[in-house]
C-alpha positions as CSV (number, residue, x, y, z in Angstrom):
1,X,-23.0,118.5,95.1
2,X,-21.2,115.8,96.8
3,X,-17.8,116.0,98.8
4,X,-16.1,113.8,100.4
5,X,-12.9,114.2,102.9
6,X,-10.3,112.3,104.7
7,X,-8.0,113.0,107.6
8,X,-5.5,110.4,109.1
9,X,-4.6,110.0,113.0
10,X,-1.5,110.1,114.0
11,X,0.5,107.7,116.9
12,X,3.7,107.5,118.5
13,X,3.6,111.2,119.6
14,X,6.8,112.5,120.9
15,X,6.6,115.3,123.3
16,X,3.0,115.2,123.9
17,X,1.7,117.6,126.3
18,X,4.4,120.5,125.5
19,X,2.2,121.2,122.8
20,X,-0.8,122.8,125.2
21,X,-1.3,126.3,126.4
22,X,-0.1,125.6,130.0
23,X,3.6,124.2,128.8
24,X,3.9,127.6,126.5
25,X,6.2,126.2,124.2
26,X,7.4,122.5,123.3
27,X,7.9,120.3,120.0
28,X,6.4,117.0,119.1
29,X,7.5,114.3,116.7
30,X,4.5,112.3,115.4
31,X,3.4,110.2,112.8
32,X,0.0,110.0,110.5
33,X,-1.3,106.6,109.9
34,X,-3.9,105.4,107.3
35,X,-6.6,105.6,109.8
36,X,-8.9,108.2,109.1
37,X,-11.9,110.4,109.9
38,X,-14.6,110.3,106.7
39,X,-16.9,113.0,106.0
40,X,-19.2,112.8,103.1
41,X,-21.3,116.2,102.7
42,X,-24.2,116.8,100.0
43,X,-26.0,119.5,99.5
44,X,-30.1,119.6,99.8
45,X,-32.9,122.2,98.8
46,X,-34.6,122.5,102.3
47,X,-33.0,124.7,104.8
48,X,-31.1,123.0,108.1
49,X,-28.4,120.7,108.6
50,X,-28.1,117.1,109.3
51,X,-25.6,115.2,110.6
52,X,-25.5,111.6,110.6
53,X,-22.9,110.2,113.5
54,X,-22.4,106.8,111.9
55,X,-20.4,105.4,114.3
56,X,-23.2,105.8,116.7
57,X,-26.4,105.5,114.5
58,X,-27.5,109.2,115.4
59,X,-28.6,112.1,113.5
60,X,-28.2,115.6,114.8
61,X,-30.4,118.1,113.2
62,X,-29.8,121.6,113.1
63,X,-32.5,123.8,111.8
64,X,-29.9,127.3,111.3
65,X,-26.2,127.9,112.1
66,X,-26.3,128.4,116.2
67,X,-29.6,126.9,116.5
68,X,-28.5,123.8,118.6
69,X,-27.1,123.8,121.5
70,X,-24.1,122.8,123.2
71,X,-24.4,120.0,125.7
72,X,-21.9,117.3,125.2
73,X,-23.6,114.7,122.3
74,X,-21.7,115.4,119.0
75,X,-20.7,119.4,119.9
76,X,-17.8,119.0,117.8
77,X,-19.8,118.2,114.8
78,X,-21.9,121.0,115.8
79,X,-19.2,123.5,116.4
80,X,-18.2,122.8,112.7
81,X,-21.8,124.2,111.2
82,X,-22.0,126.8,113.6
83,X,-18.4,128.2,112.7
84,X,-18.6,127.8,109.1
85,X,-21.7,129.4,108.7
86,X,-23.4,126.3,106.6
87,X,-27.1,126.1,105.9
88,X,-29.1,123.4,103.6
89,X,-26.6,120.4,103.7
90,X,-26.7,116.5,104.9
91,X,-23.2,115.8,106.8
92,X,-22.4,111.9,107.2
93,X,-19.3,111.0,109.7
94,X,-17.7,108.3,110.2
95,X,-13.9,106.8,111.8
96,X,-11.7,103.8,111.1
97,X,-10.9,103.6,114.8
98,X,-13.1,103.3,118.1
99,X,-14.0,106.3,120.0
100,X,-11.5,107.4,122.5
101,X,-8.3,105.0,120.9
102,X,-6.3,108.4,121.6
103,X,-4.9,108.8,118.1
104,X,-6.4,111.8,117.6
105,X,-9.4,111.1,116.2
106,X,-11.5,114.1,117.1
107,X,-9.0,116.3,115.7
108,X,-8.7,114.2,112.4
109,X,-12.8,114.6,112.0
110,X,-12.8,118.5,113.0
111,X,-10.0,118.5,110.0
112,X,-12.0,116.4,107.4
113,X,-15.2,118.6,108.1
114,X,-13.9,121.4,107.4
115,X,-11.7,120.4,104.7
116,X,-15.5,118.8,103.2
117,X,-17.1,122.1,104.2
118,X,-14.2,124.4,102.1
119,X,-14.3,122.8,99.4
120,X,-18.4,122.5,99.2
121,X,-18.1,126.7,100.0
122,X,-15.5,127.1,97.1
123,X,-12.9,128.1,99.6
124,X,-9.1,127.2,99.7
125,X,-7.6,126.9,103.0
126,X,-4.1,125.7,103.0
127,X,-3.1,122.4,105.9
128,X,-2.2,125.1,108.1
129,X,-5.2,127.1,108.2
130,X,-7.4,124.1,108.6
131,X,-5.6,122.3,111.0
132,X,-5.7,126.2,113.1
133,X,-9.6,126.4,112.4
134,X,-9.9,122.9,113.4
135,X,-7.8,123.2,116.6
136,X,-10.1,126.8,117.5
137,X,-13.1,124.7,117.3
138,X,-12.2,123.0,120.5
139,X,-11.0,125.5,122.2
140,X,-12.4,128.9,121.3
141,X,-16.1,127.7,120.6
142,X,-15.9,124.8,122.6
143,X,-13.5,125.9,125.4
144,X,-11.9,121.9,125.5
145,X,-8.2,121.2,126.6
146,X,-6.7,120.8,123.2
147,X,-3.1,120.9,122.1
148,X,-2.1,121.8,118.3
149,X,-0.4,118.2,117.3
150,X,-3.3,116.4,117.1
151,X,-4.8,119.0,113.9
152,X,-1.7,119.1,112.2
153,X,-1.0,115.8,111.9
154,X,-4.5,115.3,110.7
155,X,-4.0,118.4,108.3
156,X,-0.4,117.4,107.2
157,X,0.2,113.8,107.1
158,X,3.8,112.2,107.1
159,X,6.2,112.1,109.6
160,X,6.1,116.0,111.6
161,X,8.2,117.5,113.7
162,X,6.1,120.6,115.2
163,X,8.2,123.6,117.3
164,X,4.8,125.3,119.4
165,X,6.9,128.6,120.4
166,X,4.7,129.9,121.8
167,X,1.3,128.1,122.2
168,X,-0.9,128.1,119.8
169,X,1.8,128.8,117.1
170,X,3.5,125.8,115.6
171,X,6.1,125.8,113.0
172,X,6.5,122.0,111.3
173,X,8.7,120.5,108.9
174,X,8.4,117.0,107.5
175,X,10.9,114.2,109.1
176,X,12.7,112.8,105.8
177,X,14.0,109.5,105.6
178,X,14.8,107.0,103.4
179,X,12.3,104.5,102.1
180,X,14.2,101.6,103.7
181,X,13.8,103.3,106.9
182,X,10.3,104.0,106.7
183,X,9.4,100.3,105.4
184,X,11.5,99.1,108.4
185,X,9.7,100.6,110.8
186,X,6.1,100.3,109.1
187,X,6.9,96.3,109.7
188,X,7.9,96.7,113.4
189,X,5.2,98.9,114.3
190,X,2.2,97.5,116.5
191,X,-0.7,99.7,117.0
192,X,-3.3,98.2,119.9
193,X,-6.4,99.7,121.4
194,X,-6.4,98.9,125.3
195,X,-10.4,98.6,125.0
196,X,-11.0,101.4,127.2
197,X,-11.8,105.1,126.2
198,X,-9.1,107.5,127.1
199,X,-10.1,110.2,129.6
200,X,-8.0,113.1,128.1
201,X,-10.4,115.8,129.4
202,X,-10.1,114.8,133.1
203,X,-6.3,114.1,132.9
204,X,-5.4,116.8,131.6
205,X,-7.2,119.0,134.8
206,X,-4.9,116.8,136.8
207,X,-2.0,117.0,135.3
208,X,-2.4,120.9,134.6
209,X,-3.2,121.1,138.5
210,X,-0.2,119.4,139.2
211,X,2.2,121.2,137.0
212,X,0.9,124.9,138.0
213,X,1.5,123.7,141.8
214,X,4.9,122.8,140.8
215,X,5.1,119.5,142.0
216,X,8.8,118.0,141.4
217,X,7.7,114.9,138.9
218,X,5.4,116.8,136.9
219,X,8.0,119.4,136.4
220,X,10.6,116.8,135.5
221,X,8.8,114.8,133.6
222,X,7.5,117.5,131.2
223,X,11.5,118.9,130.8
224,X,12.1,115.0,129.7
225,X,9.1,115.7,127.3
226,X,10.5,118.4,126.0
227,X,13.7,116.3,124.8
228,X,12.6,113.0,123.4
229,X,11.1,114.5,119.7
230,X,14.5,115.9,118.9
231,X,16.2,112.4,120.4
232,X,13.8,110.2,118.3
233,X,13.9,112.5,115.4
234,X,17.9,111.9,115.4
235,X,17.6,108.2,115.7
236,X,15.0,107.5,112.9
237,X,17.3,109.1,110.6
238,X,20.0,107.4,111.5
239,X,17.9,104.3,110.8
240,X,19.0,103.3,114.8
241,X,15.9,101.3,115.7
242,X,17.4,100.0,119.1
243,X,17.9,104.0,119.7
244,X,14.4,104.6,118.7
245,X,12.9,102.1,121.3
246,X,15.2,103.2,124.4
247,X,14.0,107.4,123.6
248,X,10.2,105.4,123.3
249,X,10.6,103.7,126.7
250,X,11.9,107.2,128.2
251,X,8.8,108.9,127.1
252,X,6.5,106.6,128.0
253,X,7.8,106.7,131.4
254,X,7.7,110.5,131.6
255,X,4.3,110.2,130.3
256,X,3.0,107.9,133.4
257,X,4.9,110.5,135.9
258,X,2.9,112.8,134.6
259,X,0.2,111.4,136.6
260,X,-0.9,108.0,138.0
261,X,-3.7,107.7,135.9
262,X,-2.1,108.1,132.5
263,X,-1.6,104.3,132.7
264,X,-4.1,101.7,133.3
265,X,-4.4,98.0,134.2
266,X,-4.5,96.9,130.5
267,X,-2.2,99.5,129.1
268,X,0.0,97.8,131.8
269,X,-1.1,93.8,130.8
270,X,-0.1,94.7,127.1
271,X,3.3,96.1,127.7
272,X,4.0,92.5,129.7
273,X,2.8,90.8,127.3
274,X,4.4,92.8,124.4
275,X,7.3,92.5,126.0
276,X,7.9,88.9,126.6
277,X,7.0,88.3,123.1
278,X,9.8,90.7,121.9
279,X,8.8,93.6,121.9
280,X,11.7,96.0,122.5
281,X,9.7,99.3,122.5
282,X,6.4,101.1,124.1
283,X,4.4,104.2,124.4
284,X,1.4,105.0,125.5
285,X,-0.7,107.2,122.7
286,X,-2.0,110.7,123.3
287,X,-3.0,111.6,126.8
288,X,-3.5,108.3,128.2
289,X,-5.9,107.2,130.6
290,X,-7.0,104.3,128.3
291,X,-7.1,104.7,124.7
292,X,-4.1,102.9,122.9
293,X,-0.4,102.1,122.7
294,X,2.2,101.7,120.0
295,X,4.7,99.1,120.1
296,X,7.8,98.4,118.7
297,X,8.9,94.9,117.8
298,X,12.2,93.1,117.6
299,X,12.7,92.8,113.6
300,X,11.7,89.3,113.4
301,X,9.2,89.1,115.9
302,X,6.6,91.1,115.2
303,X,4.3,88.0,114.5
304,X,4.9,86.4,117.7
305,X,4.1,90.4,119.6
306,X,0.7,90.5,117.6
307,X,-0.3,86.9,118.4
308,X,0.4,87.3,122.0
309,X,-1.2,90.9,121.8
310,X,-4.5,89.1,120.5
311,X,-4.2,86.0,122.6
312,X,-4.5,88.6,125.7
313,X,-7.8,89.5,124.3
314,X,-6.9,92.9,122.8
315,X,-7.4,94.6,119.2
316,X,-5.4,95.1,116.8
317,X,-5.5,98.4,114.5
318,X,-3.3,97.6,111.3
319,X,-2.3,100.5,109.6
320,X,0.6,102.1,107.6
321,X,2.0,105.6,107.4
322,X,0.1,108.3,105.7
323,X,1.8,110.6,103.7
324,X,-0.6,112.9,102.3
325,X,-2.9,114.1,105.3
326,X,-6.4,115.7,104.4
327,X,-7.8,114.8,101.2
328,X,-11.0,116.1,99.8
329,X,-12.7,115.4,96.6
330,X,-16.1,116.0,94.6
331,X,-17.7,112.7,94.6
332,X,-18.6,111.3,91.4
333,X,-21.3,109.0,89.6
């Protein structure tokens, strides 16, 4: 039996950082996009599990669940096998985005892998259950710092408004917009990879230390981030893209105020080039420290912005919105 699964990445996470344990409660607006974690799992006769990380050209052989220690190398893949208790399996995993892209790619891989393994074992999990299990892989099994928004976006797709009250419990509702508003936003967004892997773990630790120490700038930035999801959702619902751009910029400024390492020389260069070519909104995705950024262009100037960014040596990641979230199916010959 062969099962395949796909789970989308997310961009434009307004209110990111407020979905964490140290914030306690918060809200996030994010957008699932057609850049996927891809998983193929196939049963086999001999015991053990082999996982091929195709983006790295590496194979992890696990004799039995729990037999392979966590050592910082593909631990998320090992954790999924250990927690699900799977045996006699070959798995193949790859992603549509570069590693460390800051678009929730690790969460998308967890969601896709759990989805595929659940179908293989005949267990049905609702999307919110898959998201919770994927989050627990990182936080409980591996002890990694992780918010809850990425897993929810990967499992549910669409434009999601996530209320965290309290962490890690989250309630999600879809932001419903007309097709014309969605098409217009898609036509004006540009996703750019900075060429630098984001350092979410290291950056998280520094932000947490500043927040818990009561650093005024960090505290004020978090307060601002609590407000941007509602503002952005309202502007989007009205189709007010000038206001939407302003809120992107407001959120971006608050992110950078959390810690100096959230922005980088490459991020600053992309913003400079994009704005000079016709960008009106700019936002770092995820935790920052590298990764990717999302740019909102003036309605007639997307091509100019794209050419300017490419001319400066940066990679574009073309995508559209994903409205389905996790998908799993049995492969057929």
